[in-house]
C-alpha positions as a Markdown table, in Angstrom:
| # | Residue | x | y | z |
|---|---|---|---|---|
| 1 | Unk | 23.9 | 142.0 | 108.8 |
| 2 | Unk | 23.3 | 143.5 | 105.4 |
| 3 | Unk | 21.6 | 141.3 | 102.8 |
| 4 | Unk | 23.4 | 142.8 | 99.8 |
| 5 | Unk | 26.7 | 140.9 | 100.4 |
| 6 | Unk | 25.2 | 137.4 | 100.6 |
| 7 | Unk | 22.6 | 138.1 | 98.0 |
| 8 | Unk | 25.3 | 139.3 | 95.5 |
| 9 | Unk | 27.4 | 136.1 | 96.2 |
| 10 | Unk | 24.4 | 133.8 | 95.7 |
| 11 | Unk | 23.4 | 135.6 | 92.4 |
| 12 | Unk | 26.9 | 135.4 | 91.0 |
| 13 | Unk | 27.4 | 131.8 | 92.2 |
| 14 | Unk | 24.1 | 130.3 | 91.1 |
| 15 | Unk | 22.6 | 132.3 | 88.3 |
| 16 | Unk | 23.8 | 131.4 | 84.9 |
| 17 | Unk | 24.3 | 133.7 | 82.0 |
| 18 | Unk | 20.9 | 132.8 | 80.8 |
| 19 | Unk | 19.2 | 134.1 | 83.9 |
| 20 | Unk | 21.2 | 137.3 | 83.8 |
| 21 | Unk | 20.3 | 137.7 | 80.1 |
| 22 | Unk | 16.6 | 137.3 | 80.9 |
| 23 | Unk | 16.8 | 140.0 | 83.6 |
| 24 | Unk | 18.5 | 142.4 | 81.1 |
| 25 | Unk | 15.8 | 141.6 | 78.6 |
| 26 | Unk | 13.1 | 142.4 | 81.2 |
| 27 | Unk | 14.7 | 145.8 | 81.8 |
| 28 | Unk | 14.7 | 146.5 | 78.0 |
| 29 | Unk | 11.1 | 145.5 | 77.6 |
| 30 | Unk | 9.6 | 147.1 | 80.8 |
| 31 | Unk | 6.7 | 149.4 | 79.8 |
| 32 | Unk | 4.5 | 151.9 | 81.5 |
| 33 | Unk | 0.9 | 150.8 | 81.6 |
| 34 | Unk | -1.7 | 153.0 | 80.0 |
| 35 | Unk | -3.2 | 154.5 | 83.1 |
| 36 | Unk | -0.3 | 153.9 | 85.4 |
| 37 | Unk | 1.1 | 157.0 | 87.2 |
| 38 | Unk | 4.7 | 158.1 | 86.5 |
| 39 | Unk | 5.6 | 157.4 | 90.1 |
| 40 | Unk | 4.4 | 153.9 | 90.0 |
| 41 | Unk | 6.3 | 153.2 | 86.7 |
| 42 | Unk | 9.5 | 154.7 | 88.1 |
| 43 | Unk | 9.3 | 152.5 | 91.2 |
| 44 | Unk | 8.7 | 149.4 | 89.1 |
| 45 | Unk | 11.4 | 150.2 | 86.7 |
| 46 | Unk | 13.8 | 151.0 | 89.5 |
| 47 | Unk | 13.1 | 147.7 | 91.2 |
| 48 | Unk | 13.7 | 145.7 | 87.9 |
| 49 | Unk | 16.9 | 147.7 | 87.1 |
| 50 | Unk | 18.3 | 147.4 | 90.6 |
| 51 | Unk | 17.5 | 143.7 | 90.7 |
| 52 | Unk | 19.2 | 143.2 | 87.3 |
| 53 | Unk | 22.3 | 145.2 | 88.0 |
| 54 | Unk | 22.6 | 144.6 | 91.8 |
| 55 | Unk | 26.2 | 144.0 | 92.8 |
| 56 | Unk | 27.6 | 145.6 | 89.7 |
| 57 | Unk | 29.2 | 149.0 | 89.6 |
| 58 | Unk | 27.3 | 150.9 | 87.0 |
| 59 | Unk | 29.5 | 152.4 | 84.3 |
| 60 | Unk | 28.6 | 155.0 | 81.8 |
| 61 | Unk | 27.5 | 152.4 | 79.2 |
| 62 | Unk | 25.1 | 150.8 | 81.7 |
| 63 | Unk | 23.7 | 154.2 | 82.7 |
| 64 | Unk | 23.0 | 154.9 | 79.1 |
| 65 | Unk | 21.3 | 151.6 | 78.6 |
| 66 | Unk | 19.1 | 152.2 | 81.6 |
| 67 | Unk | 18.2 | 155.7 | 80.5 |
| 68 | Unk | 17.3 | 154.5 | 77.0 |
| 69 | Unk | 15.2 | 151.6 | 78.4 |
| 70 | Unk | 13.4 | 154.0 | 80.8 |
| 71 | Unk | 12.5 | 156.4 | 78.0 |
| 72 | Unk | 11.4 | 153.5 | 75.7 |
| 73 | Unk | 9.2 | 152.3 | 78.6 |
| 74 | Unk | 7.3 | 155.6 | 79.0 |
| 75 | Unk | 3.8 | 155.5 | 77.6 |
| 76 | Unk | 3.4 | 159.1 | 76.4 |
| 77 | Unk | 5.6 | 160.9 | 73.9 |
| 78 | Unk | 5.1 | 164.1 | 76.0 |
| 79 | Unk | 6.6 | 162.4 | 79.0 |
| 80 | Unk | 9.5 | 161.2 | 77.0 |
| 81 | Unk | 10.2 | 164.8 | 75.8 |
| 82 | Unk | 10.1 | 166.2 | 79.3 |
| 83 | Unk | 12.3 | 163.4 | 80.7 |
| 84 | Unk | 14.9 | 163.9 | 77.9 |
| 85 | Unk | 15.1 | 167.7 | 78.7 |
| 86 | Unk | 15.4 | 166.9 | 82.4 |
| 87 | Unk | 18.2 | 164.4 | 81.8 |
| 88 | Unk | 20.2 | 166.8 | 79.6 |
| 89 | Unk | 20.0 | 169.4 | 82.4 |
| 90 | Unk | 21.8 | 167.1 | 84.8 |
């Protein structure tokens, strides 16, 4: 049995709009720690983003929100520049 089906139902049935808003705020304010590796930050960010948008089909607007939040969360401006150039190539 997959956990996603029941988990999605529980989230939609029992989480109010306030809880969902808190999760979206957490995505927007998620920051890379000063000496944290890029891989570690990516894993943490992916976990928070997946937990927030689990069960929802991500449209283009949500993808743009996640990309913007990810770039804002990066610690170094150099990392931001390299990520932007990588994102534009895709």
